[in-house]
Steps between C-alpha positions, in 0.01 A plus 500: 500500500570329165245224570207421273237660731662821576461820299669549168716809464385723209694795369285745295687635201227590255538879532611695190781677691456807289586740789846349526545468125366160441634141568478552880565132577836519337613838628819446685544581871845426645578282205180290520166518313248672725254209485759252628492658859137408580537175307798399713338589824185308420698194384690498832192546708242289317674265248263507202482832321333621187518834316177643352577711190352609176609312180719794395660552849880493472629269773855393588591136536321376818617134570252284679219758464165443317381765268120552499387714203208723581257657244618815333220704647433644746842635609415510872669322800159357580511306174835350612358393837197344339724312252722386780211357700368330183835347431554380852201259458355514845812601697563834663748744345738746654539771247779749477551785249787449264647838600546441871876435548504527885273211587612276768453130563384567853214729381395266227484212741301703738247580230494145377447336843280760691161372595239637272216463746266390215571807301576465119827700521778589734640858427773682677449857608794742516523881493126514593383318183440152368762343282307277259796439269672291774218287630345160524181422313308191576291309238165652631631844390498403134125543418495831687805639318382360172170685546691826572723448198187474274366835625621866459873538585563572867809546704637163626495608867129583473429156345702317768332694777167350388651157575520603865844342531687408812743790549855448618675800661833538317633841583828343602548375145421822321808487282386165357215668324712748310430456134684622181277688259707794386865557409552690815362198697778289352752757618347488844499132511862489396589738775304290752688188397837684514420569869447126582724190487488372137508150631169545673312556171 
């Protein structure tokens, strides 16, 4: 999947992290920076990976990873997706939030290779709702998302619904969409990892 025509993996790390006390990307989970988990999975599944972040985002060392600096405003995941598509220069992107430590290579590859059926995005659905923060966005999505970004702020799910994406049922991968927003989420993630084989992470 690391060929020149396949999608680029992009980790979105532009959030302020204020709910977890700031510096979310460098918060440690099982001795590793939180952002390193989705970065590592995307590298293994896709090869080329970039992190989209604000200029003031604190990031750990990420060997082999491109850093794409997005504008300071707005602070919205949609801005990160738009910047990712712009930076990909005509290639699709598989985006993942920087706070998703349980992504799997299998799920990322499924999202990356699923037939889009002419739709501008491929988005998993788990727990009865779309998961637009682990999804593939095709180049034709860029003008549509850019238009939404320039309008009144709207929830990301609402914006992505308007793309009429190809949906992938992913209830069997529900754990992969767990994200760390609060200090208690970090404790939950630690407990989840303690229950699994460390070598599998």
